[in-house]
VMD Tcl script that builds the backbone (N, CA, C; Angstrom):
set m [mol new atoms 201]
animate dup $m
set s [atomselect $m all]
$s set {name element resname resid chain x y z} {
  {N N MET 1 A 98.454 114.485 80.387}
  {CA C MET 1 A 98.002 113.518 81.387}
  {C C MET 1 A 98.105 112.096 80.786}
  {N N LEU 2 A 98.738 111.188 81.550}
  {CA C LEU 2 A 98.888 109.883 81.062}
  {C C LEU 2 A 97.579 109.035 81.245}
  {N N GLN 3 A 97.251 108.291 80.185}
  {CA C GLN 3 A 96.087 107.496 80.197}
  {C C GLN 3 A 96.436 105.988 80.480}
  {N N HIS 4 A 97.574 105.575 79.991}
  {CA C HIS 4 A 97.881 104.187 79.982}
  {C C HIS 4 A 99.129 103.723 80.779}
  {N N TRP 5 A 99.939 104.696 81.131}
  {CA C TRP 5 A 101.144 104.436 81.824}
  {C C TRP 5 A 101.153 105.066 83.203}
  {N N HIS 6 A 101.902 104.393 84.118}
  {CA C HIS 6 A 102.040 104.954 85.521}
  {C C HIS 6 A 103.605 104.981 85.717}
  {N N LEU 7 A 104.122 106.152 86.081}
  {CA C LEU 7 A 105.498 106.325 86.240}
  {C C LEU 7 A 105.834 106.658 87.735}
  {N N THR 8 A 106.747 105.867 88.314}
  {CA C THR 8 A 107.202 106.165 89.649}
  {C C THR 8 A 108.731 106.014 89.686}
  {N N HIS 9 A 109.315 106.517 90.747}
  {CA C HIS 9 A 110.802 106.447 90.909}
  {C C HIS 9 A 111.033 105.885 92.314}
  {N N ASP 10 A 111.986 104.999 92.459}
  {CA C ASP 10 A 112.329 104.501 93.789}
  {C C ASP 10 A 113.485 105.237 94.369}
  {N N ALA 11 A 113.944 104.883 95.562}
  {CA C ALA 11 A 114.927 105.574 96.274}
  {C C ALA 11 A 116.348 105.418 95.630}
  {N N HIS 12 A 116.461 104.493 94.744}
  {CA C HIS 12 A 117.715 104.276 94.028}
  {C C HIS 12 A 117.729 104.929 92.665}
  {N N HIS 13 A 116.836 105.814 92.458}
  {CA C HIS 13 A 116.741 106.604 91.168}
  {C C HIS 13 A 116.376 105.667 89.994}
  {N N ILE 14 A 115.664 104.621 90.258}
  {CA C ILE 14 A 115.197 103.737 89.160}
  {C C ILE 14 A 113.745 104.144 88.845}
  {N N ALA 15 A 113.535 104.313 87.583}
  {CA C ALA 15 A 112.153 104.683 87.085}
  {C C ALA 15 A 111.361 103.335 86.883}
  {N N TRP 16 A 110.167 103.243 87.323}
  {CA C TRP 16 A 109.268 102.158 87.144}
  {C C TRP 16 A 108.133 102.597 86.314}
  {N N LEU 17 A 108.097 102.080 85.102}
  {CA C LEU 17 A 107.027 102.445 84.113}
  {C C LEU 17 A 106.119 101.247 83.944}
  {N N THR 18 A 104.867 101.405 84.373}
  {CA C THR 18 A 103.879 100.294 84.352}
  {C C THR 18 A 102.788 100.629 83.365}
  {N N LEU 19 A 102.543 99.659 82.473}
  {CA C LEU 19 A 101.521 99.835 81.473}
  {C C LEU 19 A 100.179 99.160 82.013}
  {N N ASP 20 A 99.123 99.961 81.926}
  {CA C ASP 20 A 97.789 99.430 82.278}
  {C C ASP 20 A 96.856 100.144 81.314}
  {N N LYS 21 A 96.657 99.541 80.172}
  {CA C LYS 21 A 95.932 100.186 79.062}
  {C C LYS 21 A 94.417 100.365 79.591}
  {N N LYS 22 A 94.041 101.614 79.456}
  {CA C LYS 22 A 92.704 101.979 79.917}
  {C C LYS 22 A 91.607 101.281 79.158}
  {N N ASN 23 A 90.640 100.792 79.884}
  {CA C ASN 23 A 89.467 100.093 79.336}
  {C C ASN 23 A 89.815 98.905 78.479}
  {N N ALA 24 A 90.799 98.208 78.878}
  {CA C ALA 24 A 91.255 96.972 78.198}
  {C C ALA 24 A 91.600 95.806 79.193}
  {N N SER 25 A 91.304 94.596 78.796}
  {CA C SER 25 A 91.614 93.508 79.649}
  {C C SER 25 A 93.122 93.011 79.519}
  {N N VAL 26 A 93.667 93.362 78.367}
  {CA C VAL 26 A 95.094 93.092 78.093}
  {C C VAL 26 A 95.747 94.366 77.603}
  {N N ASN 27 A 97.096 94.442 77.730}
  {CA C ASN 27 A 97.858 95.579 77.191}
  {C C ASN 27 A 98.239 95.265 75.771}
  {N N THR 28 A 97.750 96.122 74.883}
  {CA C THR 28 A 98.160 96.087 73.438}
  {C C THR 28 A 98.950 97.309 73.163}
  {N N LEU 29 A 99.985 97.143 72.304}
  {CA C LEU 29 A 100.867 98.260 71.975}
  {C C LEU 29 A 100.417 98.955 70.687}
  {N N GLY 30 A 99.320 99.705 70.799}
  {CA C GLY 30 A 98.833 100.376 69.662}
  {C C GLY 30 A 99.413 101.839 69.604}
  {N N LYS 31 A 98.939 102.602 68.594}
  {CA C LYS 31 A 99.475 103.944 68.398}
  {C C LYS 31 A 99.474 104.858 69.629}
  {N N GLU 32 A 98.374 104.927 70.303}
  {CA C GLU 32 A 98.248 105.831 71.407}
  {C C GLU 32 A 99.161 105.382 72.577}
  {N N VAL 33 A 99.260 104.119 72.835}
  {CA C VAL 33 A 100.148 103.641 73.917}
  {C C VAL 33 A 101.626 103.899 73.563}
  {N N ILE 34 A 102.001 103.732 72.289}
  {CA C ILE 34 A 103.353 103.924 71.869}
  {C C ILE 34 A 103.680 105.382 71.891}
  {N N GLU 35 A 102.734 106.287 71.518}
  {CA C GLU 35 A 103.007 107.735 71.589}
  {C C GLU 35 A 103.264 108.177 72.979}
  {N N GLU 36 A 102.416 107.729 73.963}
  {CA C GLU 36 A 102.689 108.053 75.391}
  {C C GLU 36 A 104.011 107.508 75.808}
  {N N PHE 37 A 104.353 106.285 75.426}
  {CA C PHE 37 A 105.642 105.663 75.786}
  {C C PHE 37 A 106.800 106.513 75.279}
  {N N SER 38 A 106.702 106.946 74.053}
  {CA C SER 38 A 107.741 107.807 73.446}
  {C C SER 38 A 107.972 109.066 74.179}
  {N N THR 39 A 106.895 109.699 74.598}
  {CA C THR 39 A 106.907 110.963 75.360}
  {C C THR 39 A 107.607 110.655 76.703}
  {N N LEU 40 A 107.210 109.610 77.341}
  {CA C LEU 40 A 107.800 109.302 78.626}
  {C C LEU 40 A 109.325 109.028 78.503}
  {N N LEU 41 A 109.677 108.297 77.516}
  {CA C LEU 41 A 111.135 107.971 77.288}
  {C C LEU 41 A 111.931 109.269 77.070}
  {N N SER 42 A 111.358 110.255 76.346}
  {CA C SER 42 A 112.013 111.498 76.137}
  {C C SER 42 A 112.245 112.247 77.482}
  {N N GLN 43 A 111.192 112.230 78.340}
  {CA C GLN 43 A 111.245 112.902 79.602}
  {C C GLN 43 A 112.263 112.219 80.500}
  {N N LEU 44 A 112.310 110.869 80.467}
  {CA C LEU 44 A 113.308 110.157 81.296}
  {C C LEU 44 A 114.672 110.387 80.778}
  {N N ALA 45 A 114.902 110.460 79.548}
  {CA C ALA 45 A 116.266 110.690 78.987}
  {C C ALA 45 A 116.782 112.113 79.384}
  {N N ALA 46 A 115.887 113.022 79.518}
  {CA C ALA 46 A 116.258 114.362 79.909}
  {C C ALA 46 A 116.536 114.500 81.406}
  {N N ASP 47 A 116.016 113.563 82.238}
  {CA C ASP 47 A 116.218 113.529 83.629}
  {C C ASP 47 A 117.515 112.801 83.984}
  {N N LYS 48 A 118.548 113.541 84.260}
  {CA C LYS 48 A 119.878 112.970 84.519}
  {C C LYS 48 A 119.941 112.213 85.858}
  {N N SER 49 A 118.972 112.352 86.711}
  {CA C SER 49 A 118.997 111.599 87.946}
  {C C SER 49 A 118.522 110.193 87.850}
  {N N THR 50 A 117.793 109.888 86.766}
  {CA C THR 50 A 117.284 108.530 86.586}
  {C C THR 50 A 118.454 107.614 86.182}
  {N N GLN 51 A 118.657 106.544 86.959}
  {CA C GLN 51 A 119.743 105.637 86.779}
  {C C GLN 51 A 119.364 104.331 86.030}
  {N N GLY 52 A 118.081 104.079 85.866}
  {CA C GLY 52 A 117.614 102.871 85.166}
  {C C GLY 52 A 116.129 102.903 84.996}
  {N N LEU 53 A 115.648 101.953 84.221}
  {CA C LEU 53 A 114.225 101.864 83.896}
  {C C LEU 53 A 113.737 100.443 83.915}
  {N N VAL 54 A 112.623 100.199 84.594}
  {CA C VAL 54 A 111.902 98.905 84.631}
  {C C VAL 54 A 110.585 99.128 83.953}
  {N N ILE 55 A 110.288 98.290 82.958}
  {CA C ILE 55 A 108.954 98.345 82.318}
  {C C ILE 55 A 108.171 97.110 82.672}
  {N N ALA 56 A 107.013 97.359 83.158}
  {CA C ALA 56 A 106.152 96.256 83.642}
  {C C ALA 56 A 104.733 96.394 83.171}
  {N N SER 57 A 103.968 95.337 83.254}
  {CA C SER 57 A 102.568 95.324 82.911}
  {C C SER 57 A 101.752 95.250 84.219}
  {N N ALA 58 A 100.683 95.975 84.283}
  {CA C ALA 58 A 99.812 95.861 85.470}
  {C C ALA 58 A 98.723 94.816 85.192}
  {N N LYS 59 A 98.663 94.290 83.996}
  {CA C LYS 59 A 97.612 93.231 83.661}
  {C C LYS 59 A 98.193 91.857 83.948}
  {N N LYS 60 A 97.311 90.949 84.216}
  {CA C LYS 60 A 97.694 89.559 84.492}
  {C C LYS 60 A 98.142 88.922 83.261}
  {N N ASN 61 A 97.640 89.311 82.073}
  {CA C ASN 61 A 97.948 88.688 80.796}
  {C C ASN 61 A 99.123 89.270 80.066}
  {N N ARG 62 A 99.876 90.138 80.724}
  {CA C ARG 62 A 101.103 90.725 80.214}
  {C C ARG 62 A 100.814 91.628 79.024}
  {N N PHE 63 A 101.655 91.394 77.889}
  {CA C PHE 63 A 101.591 92.282 76.742}
  {C C PHE 63 A 101.139 91.486 75.495}
  {N N HIS 64 A 100.444 92.203 74.665}
  {CA C HIS 64 A 100.117 91.696 73.313}
  {C C HIS 64 A 100.433 92.810 72.348}
  {N N CYS 65 A 101.103 92.437 71.279}
  {CA C CYS 65 A 101.498 93.466 70.293}
  {C C CYS 65 A 100.719 93.271 68.986}
  {N N ARG 66 A 100.062 94.344 68.576}
  {CA C ARG 66 A 99.378 94.367 67.280}
  {C C ARG 66 A 100.168 95.343 66.391}
  {N N CYS 67 A 101.256 94.844 65.875}
  {CA C CYS 67 A 102.171 95.739 65.099}
  {C C CYS 67 A 101.937 95.599 63.610}
}
mol reanalyze $m
mol bondsrecalc $m
mol representation Tube
mol addrep $m
């Protein structure tokens, strides 16, 4: 079950991956978020019907990276 990402597909076979880090006011790219992202990318790569990918933030403050 996804905790931080929401995946949808539109009619044109574009995957929309939206980050909304649980219990956080901003999206930070920590270990848990990256692991979920990696799993999702593997699933999308295996899905030959997906024609593209849009990555977005559900937060007003966009992304912050603690790398």
